[in-house]
HTML snippet that shows the backbone in 3Dmol.js (N, CA, C, O; Angstrom):
<script src="https://3Dmol.org/build/3Dmol-min.js"></script>
<div id="view" style="width:600px;height:400px;position:relative"></div>
<script>
const pdb = `
ATOM      1  N   UNK A   1     -14.617  -3.216  15.637  1.00  0.00           N
ATOM      2  CA  UNK A   1     -14.565  -3.220  14.593  1.00  0.00           C
ATOM      3  C   UNK A   1     -14.695  -4.697  13.900  1.00  0.00           C
ATOM      4  O   UNK A   1     -13.773  -5.510  13.961  1.00  0.00           O
ATOM      5  N   UNK A   2     -15.816  -4.937  13.298  1.00  0.00           N
ATOM      6  CA  UNK A   2     -15.329  -6.450  12.888  1.00  0.00           C
ATOM      7  C   UNK A   2     -13.839  -6.596  11.773  1.00  0.00           C
ATOM      8  O   UNK A   2     -13.103  -5.752  11.262  1.00  0.00           O
ATOM      9  N   UNK A   3     -13.870  -7.812  11.745  1.00  0.00           N
ATOM     10  CA  UNK A   3     -12.372  -8.743  11.112  1.00  0.00           C
ATOM     11  C   UNK A   3     -12.854  -7.818   9.670  1.00  0.00           C
ATOM     12  O   UNK A   3     -12.049  -6.959   9.312  1.00  0.00           O
ATOM     13  N   UNK A   4     -14.100  -7.975   8.877  1.00  0.00           N
ATOM     14  CA  UNK A   4     -14.248  -7.546   7.862  1.00  0.00           C
ATOM     15  C   UNK A   4     -13.485  -6.128   7.548  1.00  0.00           C
ATOM     16  O   UNK A   4     -12.587  -5.663   6.846  1.00  0.00           O
ATOM     17  N   UNK A   5     -14.488  -5.741   8.583  1.00  0.00           N
ATOM     18  CA  UNK A   5     -14.215  -4.027   8.818  1.00  0.00           C
ATOM     19  C   UNK A   5     -12.562  -3.722   8.713  1.00  0.00           C
ATOM     20  O   UNK A   5     -12.241  -2.697   8.113  1.00  0.00           O
ATOM     21  N   UNK A   6     -11.875  -4.275   9.077  1.00  0.00           N
ATOM     22  CA  UNK A   6     -10.156  -4.198   9.663  1.00  0.00           C
ATOM     23  C   UNK A   6      -9.841  -4.652   8.642  1.00  0.00           C
ATOM     24  O   UNK A   6      -8.651  -4.371   8.499  1.00  0.00           O
ATOM     25  N   UNK A   7     -10.258  -5.311   7.651  1.00  0.00           N
ATOM     26  CA  UNK A   7      -9.191  -6.323   6.632  1.00  0.00           C
ATOM     27  C   UNK A   7      -9.206  -4.808   5.227  1.00  0.00           C
ATOM     28  O   UNK A   7      -8.164  -4.435   4.688  1.00  0.00           O
ATOM     29  N   UNK A   8     -10.824  -4.091   4.858  1.00  0.00           N
ATOM     30  CA  UNK A   8     -10.741  -3.323   4.228  1.00  0.00           C
ATOM     31  C   UNK A   8     -10.449  -2.286   4.613  1.00  0.00           C
ATOM     32  O   UNK A   8     -10.020  -1.773   3.579  1.00  0.00           O
ATOM     33  N   UNK A   9     -10.315  -1.229   5.713  1.00  0.00           N
ATOM     34  CA  UNK A   9      -9.219  -0.498   6.548  1.00  0.00           C
ATOM     35  C   UNK A   9      -8.097  -0.860   6.515  1.00  0.00           C
ATOM     36  O   UNK A   9      -7.677   0.285   6.678  1.00  0.00           O
ATOM     37  N   UNK A  10      -7.099  -1.503   6.441  1.00  0.00           N
ATOM     38  CA  UNK A  10      -6.071  -2.297   6.088  1.00  0.00           C
ATOM     39  C   UNK A  10      -6.086  -1.991   4.752  1.00  0.00           C
ATOM     40  O   UNK A  10      -5.679  -0.829   4.748  1.00  0.00           O
ATOM     41  N   UNK A  11      -6.297  -2.301   3.628  1.00  0.00           N
ATOM     42  CA  UNK A  11      -6.088  -2.477   2.435  1.00  0.00           C
ATOM     43  C   UNK A  11      -6.126  -0.817   2.028  1.00  0.00           C
ATOM     44  O   UNK A  11      -5.097  -0.264   1.643  1.00  0.00           O
ATOM     45  N   UNK A  12      -7.438  -0.071   2.156  1.00  0.00           N
ATOM     46  CA  UNK A  12      -7.535   1.135   1.933  1.00  0.00           C
ATOM     47  C   UNK A  12      -6.275   1.958   2.489  1.00  0.00           C
ATOM     48  O   UNK A  12      -6.057   3.101   2.088  1.00  0.00           O
ATOM     49  N   UNK A  13      -5.523   1.372   3.353  1.00  0.00           N
ATOM     50  CA  UNK A  13      -4.591   2.240   4.095  1.00  0.00           C
ATOM     51  C   UNK A  13      -2.752   1.739   3.529  1.00  0.00           C
ATOM     52  O   UNK A  13      -1.713   2.150   4.044  1.00  0.00           O
ATOM     53  N   UNK A  14      -2.860   0.938   2.562  1.00  0.00           N
ATOM     54  CA  UNK A  14      -1.738   0.131   1.339  1.00  0.00           C
ATOM     55  C   UNK A  14      -2.702   0.855  -0.071  1.00  0.00           C
ATOM     56  O   UNK A  14      -2.313   0.464  -1.171  1.00  0.00           O
ATOM     57  N   UNK A  15      -3.258   1.321  -0.076  1.00  0.00           N
ATOM     58  CA  UNK A  15      -3.705   1.526  -1.493  1.00  0.00           C
ATOM     59  C   UNK A  15      -3.207   2.957  -1.171  1.00  0.00           C
ATOM     60  O   UNK A  15      -2.166   3.272  -1.747  1.00  0.00           O
ATOM     61  N   UNK A  16      -3.795   3.925  -0.312  1.00  0.00           N
ATOM     62  CA  UNK A  16      -3.655   5.318  -0.040  1.00  0.00           C
ATOM     63  C   UNK A  16      -2.428   5.681   0.084  1.00  0.00           C
ATOM     64  O   UNK A  16      -2.065   6.774  -0.351  1.00  0.00           O
ATOM     65  N   UNK A  17      -1.477   4.729   0.772  1.00  0.00           N
ATOM     66  CA  UNK A  17       0.130   5.250   0.731  1.00  0.00           C
ATOM     67  C   UNK A  17       1.375   4.582  -0.737  1.00  0.00           C
ATOM     68  O   UNK A  17       2.565   4.667  -1.038  1.00  0.00           O
ATOM     69  N   UNK A  18      -0.069   3.857  -1.318  1.00  0.00           N
ATOM     70  CA  UNK A  18       0.541   3.504  -2.564  1.00  0.00           C
ATOM     71  C   UNK A  18       0.785   4.691  -3.682  1.00  0.00           C
ATOM     72  O   UNK A  18       1.738   4.913  -4.429  1.00  0.00           O
ATOM     73  N   UNK A  19      -0.656   5.457  -3.456  1.00  0.00           N
ATOM     74  CA  UNK A  19      -1.433   6.505  -4.267  1.00  0.00           C
ATOM     75  C   UNK A  19      -0.287   7.481  -3.878  1.00  0.00           C
ATOM     76  O   UNK A  19       0.694   7.358  -4.611  1.00  0.00           O
ATOM     77  N   UNK A  20      -0.185   8.314  -3.012  1.00  0.00           N
ATOM     78  CA  UNK A  20       0.819   9.156  -2.087  1.00  0.00           C
ATOM     79  C   UNK A  20       2.153   8.791  -2.862  1.00  0.00           C
ATOM     80  O   UNK A  20       2.793   9.729  -3.339  1.00  0.00           O
ATOM     81  N   UNK A  21       2.635   7.445  -3.027  1.00  0.00           N
ATOM     82  CA  UNK A  21       3.667   7.563  -3.077  1.00  0.00           C
ATOM     83  C   UNK A  21       4.063   7.366  -4.363  1.00  0.00           C
ATOM     84  O   UNK A  21       5.227   6.984  -4.487  1.00  0.00           O
ATOM     85  N   UNK A  22       3.087   7.597  -5.886  1.00  0.00           N
ATOM     86  CA  UNK A  22       2.461   7.222  -6.852  1.00  0.00           C
ATOM     87  C   UNK A  22       2.944   5.956  -7.487  1.00  0.00           C
ATOM     88  O   UNK A  22       3.345   5.927  -8.651  1.00  0.00           O
ATOM     89  N   UNK A  23       2.899   4.922  -6.714  1.00  0.00           N
ATOM     90  CA  UNK A  23       2.762   3.923  -7.330  1.00  0.00           C
ATOM     91  C   UNK A  23       4.219   2.839  -6.335  1.00  0.00           C
ATOM     92  O   UNK A  23       4.427   1.634  -6.193  1.00  0.00           O
ATOM     93  N   UNK A  24       4.871   4.042  -5.890  1.00  0.00           N
ATOM     94  CA  UNK A  24       7.282   3.253  -5.937  1.00  0.00           C
ATOM     95  C   UNK A  24       6.098   2.274  -4.244  1.00  0.00           C
ATOM     96  O   UNK A  24       5.015   2.524  -3.717  1.00  0.00           O
ATOM     97  N   UNK A  25       7.146   1.238  -4.048  1.00  0.00           N
ATOM     98  CA  UNK A  25       6.936   0.741  -2.871  1.00  0.00           C
ATOM     99  C   UNK A  25       8.331   0.784  -2.056  1.00  0.00           C
ATOM    100  O   UNK A  25       8.276   0.729  -0.827  1.00  0.00           O
ATOM    101  N   UNK A  26       9.406   0.868  -2.616  1.00  0.00           N
ATOM    102  CA  UNK A  26      10.312   0.387  -2.148  1.00  0.00           C
ATOM    103  C   UNK A  26      10.868   2.188  -2.187  1.00  0.00           C
ATOM    104  O   UNK A  26      10.117   3.041  -2.660  1.00  0.00           O
ATOM    105  N   UNK A  27      12.110   2.511  -1.682  1.00  0.00           N
ATOM    106  CA  UNK A  27      12.766   3.737  -1.493  1.00  0.00           C
ATOM    107  C   UNK A  27      12.609   4.527  -0.496  1.00  0.00           C
ATOM    108  O   UNK A  27      11.684   4.291   0.281  1.00  0.00           O
ATOM    109  N   UNK A  28      13.532   5.732  -0.259  1.00  0.00           N
ATOM    110  CA  UNK A  28      13.101   6.961   0.955  1.00  0.00           C
ATOM    111  C   UNK A  28      11.494   7.746   0.318  1.00  0.00           C
ATOM    112  O   UNK A  28      10.714   8.405   1.006  1.00  0.00           O
ATOM    113  N   UNK A  29      11.412   7.558  -0.535  1.00  0.00           N
ATOM    114  CA  UNK A  29       9.737   8.007  -0.545  1.00  0.00           C
ATOM    115  C   UNK A  29       8.692   6.976  -1.204  1.00  0.00           C
ATOM    116  O   UNK A  29       7.648   7.332  -1.750  1.00  0.00           O
ATOM    117  N   UNK A  30       9.028   5.951  -1.100  1.00  0.00           N
ATOM    118  CA  UNK A  30       8.322   4.442  -1.382  1.00  0.00           C
ATOM    119  C   UNK A  30       6.850   4.858  -0.269  1.00  0.00           C
ATOM    120  O   UNK A  30       6.660   5.792   0.510  1.00  0.00           O
ATOM    121  N   UNK A  31       6.063   3.739  -0.645  1.00  0.00           N
ATOM    122  CA  UNK A  31       4.840   3.326   0.347  1.00  0.00           C
ATOM    123  C   UNK A  31       5.126   3.218   1.757  1.00  0.00           C
ATOM    124  O   UNK A  31       4.566   3.826   2.669  1.00  0.00           O
ATOM    125  N   UNK A  32       6.470   2.004   1.866  1.00  0.00           N
ATOM    126  CA  UNK A  32       6.834   1.545   2.397  1.00  0.00           C
ATOM    127  C   UNK A  32       6.858   1.943   3.568  1.00  0.00           C
ATOM    128  O   UNK A  32       6.349   1.541   4.615  1.00  0.00           O
ATOM    129  N   UNK A  33       7.850   3.232   3.144  1.00  0.00           N
ATOM    130  CA  UNK A  33       8.764   4.220   4.178  1.00  0.00           C
ATOM    131  C   UNK A  33       7.496   4.576   4.967  1.00  0.00           C
ATOM    132  O   UNK A  33       7.296   4.455   6.175  1.00  0.00           O
ATOM    133  N   UNK A  34       6.281   5.274   3.527  1.00  0.00           N
ATOM    134  CA  UNK A  34       5.950   5.907   4.275  1.00  0.00           C
ATOM    135  C   UNK A  34       4.671   5.889   5.368  1.00  0.00           C
ATOM    136  O   UNK A  34       3.931   6.775   5.795  1.00  0.00           O
ATOM    137  N   UNK A  35       4.796   4.155   5.658  1.00  0.00           N
ATOM    138  CA  UNK A  35       3.930   2.976   6.341  1.00  0.00           C
ATOM    139  C   UNK A  35       4.382   2.543   7.763  1.00  0.00           C
ATOM    140  O   UNK A  35       3.735   2.300   8.782  1.00  0.00           O
ATOM    141  N   UNK A  36       6.086   2.525   7.409  1.00  0.00           N
ATOM    142  CA  UNK A  36       6.830   2.186   8.452  1.00  0.00           C
ATOM    143  C   UNK A  36       7.050   0.777   8.665  1.00  0.00           C
ATOM    144  O   UNK A  36       7.218   0.155   9.714  1.00  0.00           O
ATOM    145  N   UNK A  37       7.014   0.371   7.383  1.00  0.00           N
ATOM    146  CA  UNK A  37       7.592  -1.385   7.135  1.00  0.00           C
ATOM    147  C   UNK A  37       8.230  -1.526   6.078  1.00  0.00           C
ATOM    148  O   UNK A  37       8.192  -0.667   5.197  1.00  0.00           O
ATOM    149  N   UNK A  38       8.938  -2.643   5.973  1.00  0.00           N
ATOM    150  CA  UNK A  38       9.935  -2.926   5.217  1.00  0.00           C
ATOM    151  C   UNK A  38       9.417  -3.037   3.738  1.00  0.00           C
ATOM    152  O   UNK A  38       8.308  -2.527   3.898  1.00  0.00           O
ATOM    153  N   UNK A  39       9.476  -3.357   2.428  1.00  0.00           N
ATOM    154  CA  UNK A  39       9.147  -2.380   1.238  1.00  0.00           C
ATOM    155  C   UNK A  39       8.635  -5.044   0.359  1.00  0.00           C
ATOM    156  O   UNK A  39       8.047  -5.654  -0.534  1.00  0.00           O
ATOM    157  N   UNK A  40       9.623  -5.309   1.804  1.00  0.00           N
ATOM    158  CA  UNK A  40       9.180  -7.067   1.244  1.00  0.00           C
ATOM    159  C   UNK A  40       7.714  -7.376   1.741  1.00  0.00           C
ATOM    160  O   UNK A  40       7.001  -8.259   1.266  1.00  0.00           O
ATOM    161  N   UNK A  41       7.146  -5.976   3.422  1.00  0.00           N
ATOM    162  CA  UNK A  41       6.376  -6.710   3.959  1.00  0.00           C
ATOM    163  C   UNK A  41       5.037  -6.024   3.226  1.00  0.00           C
ATOM    164  O   UNK A  41       3.968  -6.604   3.413  1.00  0.00           O
ATOM    165  N   UNK A  42       5.045  -4.695   2.316  1.00  0.00           N
ATOM    166  CA  UNK A  42       4.572  -4.353   1.990  1.00  0.00           C
ATOM    167  C   UNK A  42       4.185  -4.823  -0.053  1.00  0.00           C
ATOM    168  O   UNK A  42       3.430  -4.195  -0.795  1.00  0.00           O
ATOM    169  N   UNK A  43       4.905  -5.906  -0.362  1.00  0.00           N
ATOM    170  CA  UNK A  43       4.689  -6.470  -1.039  1.00  0.00           C
ATOM    171  C   UNK A  43       4.231  -7.752  -1.001  1.00  0.00           C
ATOM    172  O   UNK A  43       3.892  -8.270  -2.065  1.00  0.00           O
ATOM    173  N   UNK A  44       4.128  -8.584   0.378  1.00  0.00           N
ATOM    174  CA  UNK A  44       3.116  -9.243   0.910  1.00  0.00           C
ATOM    175  C   UNK A  44       2.100  -8.757   1.046  1.00  0.00           C
ATOM    176  O   UNK A  44       1.282  -9.259   0.276  1.00  0.00           O
ATOM    177  N   UNK A  45       1.685  -7.974   1.677  1.00  0.00           N
ATOM    178  CA  UNK A  45       0.402  -7.540   2.071  1.00  0.00           C
ATOM    179  C   UNK A  45      -0.287  -6.946   0.345  1.00  0.00           C
ATOM    180  O   UNK A  45      -1.436  -7.221   0.000  1.00  0.00           O
ATOM    181  N   UNK A  46       0.627  -6.177  -0.485  1.00  0.00           N
ATOM    182  CA  UNK A  46      -0.596  -6.006  -2.072  1.00  0.00           C
ATOM    183  C   UNK A  46      -0.072  -7.299  -2.242  1.00  0.00           C
ATOM    184  O   UNK A  46       1.046  -6.962  -1.854  1.00  0.00           O
ATOM    185  N   UNK A  47       0.025  -8.137  -2.418  1.00  0.00           N
ATOM    186  CA  UNK A  47      -0.574  -9.441  -2.888  1.00  0.00           C
ATOM    187  C   UNK A  47      -1.616 -10.315  -1.566  1.00  0.00           C
ATOM    188  O   UNK A  47      -2.379 -11.259  -1.771  1.00  0.00           O
ATOM    189  N   UNK A  48      -1.407  -9.821  -0.600  1.00  0.00           N
ATOM    190  CA  UNK A  48      -2.641 -10.846   0.253  1.00  0.00           C
ATOM    191  C   UNK A  48      -4.073  -9.937   0.082  1.00  0.00           C
ATOM    192  O   UNK A  48      -5.189 -10.453   0.152  1.00  0.00           O
ATOM    193  N   UNK A  49      -3.867  -8.699  -0.120  1.00  0.00           N
ATOM    194  CA  UNK A  49      -4.974  -7.731  -0.171  1.00  0.00           C
ATOM    195  C   UNK A  49      -5.053  -7.739  -1.658  1.00  0.00           C
ATOM    196  O   UNK A  49      -5.550  -6.652  -1.954  1.00  0.00           O
ATOM    197  N   UNK A  50      -4.788  -8.487  -2.855  1.00  0.00           N
ATOM    198  CA  UNK A  50      -5.133  -8.591  -4.457  1.00  0.00           C
ATOM    199  C   UNK A  50      -5.546  -7.513  -4.558  1.00  0.00           C
ATOM    200  O   UNK A  50      -6.708  -7.284  -4.894  1.00  0.00           O
ATOM    201  N   UNK A  51      -4.205  -6.115  -4.140  1.00  0.00           N
ATOM    202  CA  UNK A  51      -4.050  -4.550  -5.057  1.00  0.00           C
ATOM    203  C   UNK A  51      -3.036  -5.081  -5.922  1.00  0.00           C
ATOM    204  O   UNK A  51      -2.119  -5.831  -5.588  1.00  0.00           O
ATOM    205  N   UNK A  52      -3.357  -4.486  -7.411  1.00  0.00           N
ATOM    206  CA  UNK A  52      -2.812  -4.381  -8.214  1.00  0.00           C
ATOM    207  C   UNK A  52      -1.463  -3.744  -8.177  1.00  0.00           C
ATOM    208  O   UNK A  52      -1.007  -3.594  -7.044  1.00  0.00           O
ATOM    209  N   UNK A  53      -0.687  -3.316  -9.227  1.00  0.00           N
ATOM    210  CA  UNK A  53      -0.356  -2.424  -8.970  1.00  0.00           C
ATOM    211  C   UNK A  53      -0.750  -1.015 -10.012  1.00  0.00           C
ATOM    212  O   UNK A  53      -0.259   0.112  -9.952  1.00  0.00           O
ATOM    213  N   UNK A  54      -1.658  -1.469 -10.824  1.00  0.00           N
ATOM    214  CA  UNK A  54      -2.303  -0.892 -11.733  1.00  0.00           C
ATOM    215  C   UNK A  54      -3.149   0.436 -10.444  1.00  0.00           C
ATOM    216  O   UNK A  54      -3.122   1.644 -10.209  1.00  0.00           O
ATOM    217  N   UNK A  55      -3.521  -0.272 -10.164  1.00  0.00           N
ATOM    218  CA  UNK A  55      -4.795   0.126  -9.107  1.00  0.00           C
ATOM    219  C   UNK A  55      -3.968   1.661  -8.483  1.00  0.00           C
ATOM    220  O   UNK A  55      -4.462   2.786  -8.566  1.00  0.00           O
ATOM    221  N   UNK A  56      -2.737   1.352  -7.922  1.00  0.00           N
ATOM    222  CA  UNK A  56      -1.598   2.208  -7.357  1.00  0.00           C
ATOM    223  C   UNK A  56      -0.751   3.783  -8.009  1.00  0.00           C
ATOM    224  O   UNK A  56      -0.142   4.788  -7.642  1.00  0.00           O
ATOM    225  N   UNK A  57      -1.466   2.793  -9.666  1.00  0.00           N
ATOM    226  CA  UNK A  57       0.076   4.086 -10.254  1.00  0.00           C
ATOM    227  C   UNK A  57      -0.079   5.323 -10.244  1.00  0.00           C
ATOM    228  O   UNK A  57       0.712   6.017 -10.883  1.00  0.00           O
ATOM    229  N   UNK A  58      -1.231   5.962  -9.454  1.00  0.00           N
ATOM    230  CA  UNK A  58      -0.956   6.695  -9.963  1.00  0.00           C
ATOM    231  C   UNK A  58      -0.335   8.256  -9.434  1.00  0.00           C
ATOM    232  O   UNK A  58      -0.368   8.670  -8.275  1.00  0.00           O
ATOM    233  N   UNK A  59       0.310   9.076 -10.806  1.00  0.00           N
ATOM    234  CA  UNK A  59       1.277   9.479 -10.718  1.00  0.00           C
ATOM    235  C   UNK A  59       0.917  10.885  -9.429  1.00  0.00           C
ATOM    236  O   UNK A  59      -0.030  11.438  -8.869  1.00  0.00           O
ATOM    237  N   UNK A  60       3.112  10.923  -9.537  1.00  0.00           N
ATOM    238  CA  UNK A  60       2.344  12.565  -7.608  1.00  0.00           C
ATOM    239  C   UNK A  60       2.167  13.396  -8.708  1.00  0.00           C
ATOM    240  O   UNK A  60       2.582  13.322  -9.864  1.00  0.00           O
ATOM    241  N   UNK A  61       1.317  14.381  -7.995  1.00  0.00           N
ATOM    242  CA  UNK A  61       0.950  15.715  -8.234  1.00  0.00           C
ATOM    243  C   UNK A  61       2.225  16.359  -7.970  1.00  0.00           C
ATOM    244  O   UNK A  61       2.332  17.581  -8.073  1.00  0.00           O
TER     245      UNK A  61
END
`;
const viewer = $3Dmol.createViewer("view");
viewer.addModel(pdb, "pdb");
viewer.setStyle({}, {cartoon: {color: "spectrum"}});
viewer.zoomTo();
viewer.render();
</script>
């Protein structure tokens, strides 16, 4: 797998976790908990991948 493919996979994983968490980063049901990382780490990754909160704010069902 190339570096570019790894970056795309990592970004997609973060986006999917954010959608699953309804756009919530921290907290027991937040995306950071789903990914097993600290909320500060996830905020850094969101910034690194250029993910806007609007992209991930799909409400939970």
